[in-house]
Each structure stands twice: as structure tokens, then as C-alpha cells.
C-alpha positions in Angstrom: 0.0 0.0 0.0 1.5 3.3 -1.1 2.1 6.0 1.6 -0.4 8.7 0.8 1.4 11.4 2.7 4.6 11.2 0.6 5.1 12.5 -3.0 8.2 11.5 -5.0 9.5 14.5 -6.9 11.9 14.2 -9.8 13.9 17.2 -8.7 16.2 17.2 -11.7 13.7 16.9 -14.6 12.3 19.7 -16.7 13.6 22.8 -18.4 13.5 25.1 -15.3 16.1 23.4 -13.2 16.5 22.3 -9.6 16.0 25.7 -8.0 12.5 26.1 -9.5 11.5 22.6 -8.7 12.5 23.0 -5.0 10.7 26.4 -4.9 7.6 24.7 -6.2 7.9 21.9 -3.6 8.3 24.4 -0.9 5.2 26.3 -2.1 3.2 23.1 -2.2 4.2 22.3 1.4 2.9 25.7 2.5 -0.3 25.2 0.7 -0.9 21.6 1.9 0.0 20.9 5.5 0.9 17.3 6.2 2.6 16.6 2.9 6.0 14.9 2.8 8.4 14.6 -0.1 11.0 12.3 -1.5 13.3 14.6 -3.5 15.0 12.4 -6.1 18.2 13.6 -7.8 21.7 14.6 -7.1 22.1 14.4 -3.3 24.8 17.2 -3.1 22.9 19.6 -5.3 19.5 19.0 -3.5 21.1 19.4 -0.1 22.6 22.8 -1.2 19.3 23.9 -2.7 17.3 23.1 0.5 19.2 25.7 2.4 16.9 28.3 0.8 13.8 26.4 1.9 14.0 25.6 5.6 10.3 24.6 5.7 11.2 21.5 3.7 14.0 20.2 6.0 11.7 18.4 8.4 9.3 17.1 5.8 11.6 15.8 3.0 14.0 13.0 2.4 16.6 13.0 -0.4 16.8 9.9 -2.6 20.1 10.0 -4.5 19.9 9.5 -8.3 23.2 9.9 -10.3 21.5 10.3 -13.7 19.0 12.6 -15.4 16.8 11.9 -18.5 17.6 14.4 -21.2 14.8 16.5 -22.7 15.4 15.1 -26.2 16.4 11.6 -25.1 14.6 8.7 -26.8 12.2 6.7 -24.6 14.0 3.4 -25.3 17.3 4.8 -24.3 15.9 6.4 -21.1 14.2 3.2 -20.1 17.5 1.3 -20.2 18.8 3.8 -17.6 15.6 3.9 -15.5 17.3 2.4 -12.4 19.9 5.2 -12.2 17.9 8.3 -13.3 15.8 10.7 -11.1 12.8 10.0 -13.2 13.0 6.3 -13.0 13.8 6.2 -9.3 10.8 8.5 -8.5 8.5 6.1 -10.3 10.1 3.2 -8.5 9.2 4.9 -5.2 5.6 4.6 -6.2 5.9 1.0 -7.3 7.6 0.1 -3.9 5.0 1.9 -1.9 7.3 4.6 -0.6 5.2 7.3 -2.2 1.6 7.7 -3.2 2.5 9.5 -6.5 5.4 10.7 -8.5 5.7 14.1 -10.1 8.1 14.9 -12.9 8.6 17.8 -15.3 10.9 15.8 -17.5 10.7 14.1 -21.0 7.0 13.2 -21.5 7.7 10.2 -23.8 10.3 8.7 -21.4 8.0 9.3 -18.4 5.1 7.5 -20.1 7.2 4.6 -21.2 8.9 4.2 -17.8 5.6 4.5 -15.9 3.9 1.9 -18.0 6.7 -0.6 -17.8 7.2 -0.2 -14.1 3.6 0.2 -12.8 1.8 -1.7 -15.5 -1.8 -1.1 -16.5 -4.8 -1.8 -14.2 -7.0 -4.8 -14.8 -9.6 -3.9 -17.5 -7.4 -1.2 -19.0 -5.8 -1.8 -22.4 -4.0 1.5 -22.6 -3.3 4.3 -20.2 -4.3 7.8 -21.1 -2.8 11.2 -20.4 -5.4 13.5 -18.9 -5.2 17.2 -17.9 -7.6 20.0 -17.0 -8.1 23.0 -19.3 -9.7 26.4 -18.3 -13.3 27.1 -19.3 -16.0 29.8 -19.0 -17.9 27.6 -16.6 -17.5 27.1 -12.9 -15.1 24.2 -13.3 -12.2 23.3 -15.6 -12.7 20.5 -18.1 -10.8 17.2 -18.1 -9.5 16.3 -21.5 -8.0 12.9 -22.4 -6.2 11.4 -24.2 -3.6 14.1 -24.8 -1.0 12.1 -26.7 -0.4 8.7 -25.2 -2.4 6.8 -27.9 -2.5 8.2 -31.4 -4.8 5.4 -32.6 -7.6 3.8 -30.6 -10.5 1.4 -30.7 -14.0 2.1 -29.4 -13.3 0.2 -26.2 -10.3 2.4 -25.5 -12.5 5.5 -25.8 -15.0 4.0 -23.4 -12.2 3.2 -20.9 -10.9 6.8 -21.2 -14.4 8.1 -20.5 -14.8 5.9 -17.3 -11.3 7.0 -16.1 -11.9 10.7 -17.0 -15.2 10.7 -15.1 -13.6 9.2 -12.0 -10.8 11.8 -12.3 -13.4 14.6 -12.5 -15.3 13.4 -9.5 -12.0 13.3 -7.5 -10.5 16.6 -8.5 -13.6 18.7 -8.9 -16.0 17.0 -6.4 -18.6 16.3 -9.0 -21.1 13.6 -8.3 -22.0 12.8 -11.9 -19.6 14.5 -14.4 -20.9 15.4 -17.9 -19.0 13.4 -20.5 -18.7 14.0 -24.3 -16.7 12.6 -27.2 -14.7 15.1 -29.3 -16.0 14.8 -32.9 -16.3 16.8 -36.1 -20.0 17.3 -35.5 -22.7 17.0 -32.8 -25.1 14.9 -34.8 -25.3 11.1 -34.1 -24.2 10.1 -37.6 -21.0 12.2 -37.6 -17.5 10.9 -37.1 -15.7 7.6 -37.6 -17.2 4.2 -36.8 -14.9 4.0 -33.8 -16.4 7.2 -32.3 -19.9 6.1 -33.0 -19.4 2.7 -31.5 -17.9 4.2 -28.4 -20.9 6.6 -28.1 -23.3 3.7 -28.3 -21.6 1.9 -25.5 -21.5 5.0 -23.3 -25.2 5.7 -23.9 -25.9 2.3 -22.3 -23.7 2.9 -19.3 -26.5 4.7 -17.3 -25.5 2.8 -14.1 -22.2 4.6 -13.8 -21.7 7.9 -11.9 -21.5 10.1 -15.1 -23.8 11.5 -17.7 -22.9 10.9 -21.3 -24.0 13.9 -23.4 -23.0 12.8 -26.9 -20.5 14.6 -29.2 -18.8 18.0 -28.8 -17.0 20.0 -31.5 -13.6 21.6 -31.0 -15.0 25.1 -30.7 -17.0 24.2 -27.6 -14.0 22.8 -25.6 -13.8 25.9 -23.4 -17.5 26.8 -23.0 -17.9 24.9 -19.7 -20.7 22.8 -21.0 -19.0 19.5 -20.2 -16.8 18.2 -17.4 -14.9 15.5 -19.4 -14.0 15.4 -23.1 -12.7 12.2 -24.6 -10.7 11.7 -27.7 -7.7 9.8 -29.2 -4.3 11.1 -28.4 -3.6 12.5 -31.8 -6.7 14.7 -31.8 -6.3 15.6 -28.1 -2.7 16.7 -28.4 -3.6 19.0 -31.3 -6.5 20.4 -29.4 -4.3 21.0 -26.4 -1.6 22.8 -28.3 -4.2 24.8 -30.2 -5.8 26.0 -27.0 -2.4 26.9 -25.5 -1.5 28.8 -28.6 -4.8 30.6 -28.7 -4.4 31.7 -25.1 -0.9 33.1 -25.8 -2.2 34.8 -29.0 -5.0 36.6 -27.0 -2.6 37.7 -24.3 0.0 39.0 -26.8 -2.8 40.7 -28.8 -4.0 42.5 -25.7 -0.5 43.6 -24.9 0.0 45.0 -28.4 -3.3 46.8 -28.3 -2.7 48.5 -25.0 0.7 49.7 -26.0 -0.5 51.2 -29.3 -1.2 54.7 -28.0 -1.4 56.9 -25.0 -5.2 56.5 -24.9 -4.8 52.7 -25.0 -2.3 52.8 -22.1 -4.8 54.9 -20.1 -7.5 52.3 -21.0 -5.2 49.5 -19.7 -4.8 51.2 -16.3 -8.6 51.5 -16.0 -9.2 47.9 -17.1 -6.2 46.4 -15.3 -8.2 44.3 -12.8 -10.1 42.6 -15.6 -7.0 41.9 -17.7 -5.2 40.5 -14.7 -8.2 38.3 -14.0 -8.0 37.1 -17.6 -4.3 36.5 -17.4 -4.7 34.5 -14.2 -7.5 32.4 -15.7 -5.4 31.5 -18.8 -2.1 31.0 -17.0 -1.1 27.3 -17.6 0.7 27.3 -14.2 -2.7 27.4 -12.6 -3.9 24.3 -14.4 -0.6 22.4 -14.4 -0.3 18.7 -14.0 -1.3 16.0 -16.4 -1.8 12.5 -15.0 -1.4 9.1 -16.6 -4.7 7.3 -15.9 -5.0 3.5 -15.9 -1.8 2.5 -14.2 -1.2 0.7 -10.9 0.0 3.9 -9.4 -0.1 7.7 -9.9 2.4 9.6 -12.1 1.9 13.3 -12.8 3.5 15.2 -15.6 4.3 18.8 -14.9 5.0 21.1 -17.8 8.7 21.4 -18.5 8.6 25.2 -18.4 6.4 25.6 -15.4 7.3 28.1 -12.8 7.2 27.4 -9.0 3.4 28.0 -8.9 3.0 25.5 -11.7 5.1 22.9 -10.0 3.2 23.5 -6.7 -0.1 23.1 -8.6 1.0 19.7 -10.1 2.1 18.5 -6.7 -1.1 19.6 -5.1 -3.2 17.8 -7.8 -1.1 14.6 -7.2 -1.7 14.8 -3.5 -5.4 15.3 -3.9 -5.7 12.3 -6.2 -3.8 10.1 -3.8 -5.9 11.2 -0.9 -9.1 10.5 -2.8 -7.8 7.0 -3.8 -8.3 7.7 -7.5 -7.0 4.3 -8.6 -9.6 2.5 -6.5 -12.4 4.6 -7.9 -11.4 3.9 -11.5 -11.1 0.1 -10.7 -14.6 0.1 -9.2 -16.2 2.0 -12.1 -14.5 -0.3 -14.7 -15.7 -3.3 -12.8 -19.3 -2.0 -12.7 -19.1 -1.2 -16.4 -17.9 -4.6 -17.4 -20.4 -6.4 -15.1 -23.3 -4.5 -16.7 -21.9 -5.1 -20.2 -21.7 -8.8 -19.5 
């Protein structure tokens, strides 16, 4: 049984470096009392970095790892070094029950491959999925999966993604019955591939599960807040994610350019500053950071490689919440109920 009070952190992974990772861990500790951390990486460097964060000294343990997975390193090569890298050892801490979850900002492909090989998929799951939450105009964020783990899927995979995504939404957003939809090229029942239509038919019959299947949703409705979980294959999901991130940056840059265009615009910016700061905060990816690999026998969370300390703290906080809510058990129960009803 994993220790739910401990989170293993790959302190050396990501683009931002050890200092930002430790600052993020320290912030997460201030936000969430009772958390403990296994800081995995170069022991000497971590010990030196902890001098700037005295609040971690009594709540952390250093796990030495001599190696680091490179940002451009191939997954196969990284897997052969799993036992000596900070990423691989952090995942192994989850496997051995030393931590309830592992958090890394390192190479996504390597992290996915290592996690799947080490933790294996849960019974009833053919393929794990990468899930994350995106901002919306509604009261809650929206869970989107898969975001790149599986470029080609079958109908049963989409159904499994829906079940896992609904359990994730119930855990992270405290929703009793999340609204689930399949990403499609149209909202009509006859639209889309045979795979998507078959998945929709199976989900329409799953009325016994704690979720509401609401059919298809088009890409332009992702951020409207009309659904809690949106399911797709990894190819479509990754494109949707990158498009949403690019659009957010486009809007932010366009506003900056507009407000700098004249003296009148600068005055207008000062008047509207509270609103623009609210917009910036809502679109800031650091406030929504932390994608999770669902369907494994253990929790592994991927932090954005360029996340700042707030982003790292957000990813760690999400990991802690999933562990506390026993997300893996909820997923297993829902899958069992689905398969029992289908049989």
C-alpha cells in the first residue's frame, strides 16, 4: 500500500532546473499541510538547494539518483537507464509503496514509457491515457483525455478513457456525476468515424455509472464549460491542447500590443487592469498544471517542462489530492461495474 502522505518529486527533470523545482515543492508544502516529499536527484545539489527552503527540511527526504533523463532523449534509451535516473527512481518509489504519487517535469515520452513498464496497466485497461484540465468559461475546468499517449484507438479504449476521466473529474472537482462528451467533427449522431460512433453507443448504455454521457462535442466548444470530461484519441487531443495553449498566448499578446499602441490605450489599460489580470490568471497554464497518466497501478503526474514554481506546486497539489481520494480504486470500481453491466 502506497504511503499517501509522501510524494516523490523528480527534482532534476524539466527545463527550469533544480531551483524552481525545489521552490515549487516548498510552495506546495505551505499550501498543503501534512505533505512529505521524496526529493529524487543529485544528493549534493539538492542538499545545497534546500538551504533556501527551511520549511522542507523536516518534511523531506533526499533519494540520490546519479543520472538525469535528457529532454530530447529517446524513450527506449531512457528506459535502459531507469534504475539510475531521477525520473525512473521517482516512479520506482511509487511501485515500492514509498510514495503515493510521482511528479516529474521531464521528458514526456520517457516518463510515459517508464511509468507503463514499471507500474503496468490496471486490470480492465488496455492502454493508459494522459489527462489534464483546461480552463473554461464555466464554474469548473474541463478534463481532456487522451492528450498524446495513444494516437490510434479502438472504441473500447475511448470507453475506458471516459470511465477513467469521469472518476478523475469526481475526484479533482468534487462532481457527483460528471458530464462526459466525445470530441467529434459534428454533434449529430451520424457524424464521425465508426470507432467514435461505437464508443458513443456503448456509453449511452452505461447509465449505471456515476457520469452523464452527453454525446458529441466539437472543438470550438471545448472551453465553453458545457462538459466536465471530453474524450478523444491522443492524436486529436494533443492537437486540441496545443491549439488551446497557442490561442491563449495569442489573445494575451494581442492585448499587450493593443494596450501599447497609443497613450489612450495605455490609459485604458490602467482602467481595465483588474479585468486583464483576471483574464491572465485564468489563462495562465501554471494554474492548471499537472497531467496524469490514468489507468496505471500507481499515480504519475507530468508537470509542464517550463512551469514556474506556482505551476510545480499546482501539479504536486493535484497529485496529493488524487492520492488522498484514492483515484485508482475509484477507477477500478467504475470499470468493474461497467464490465459487469456489459456482460
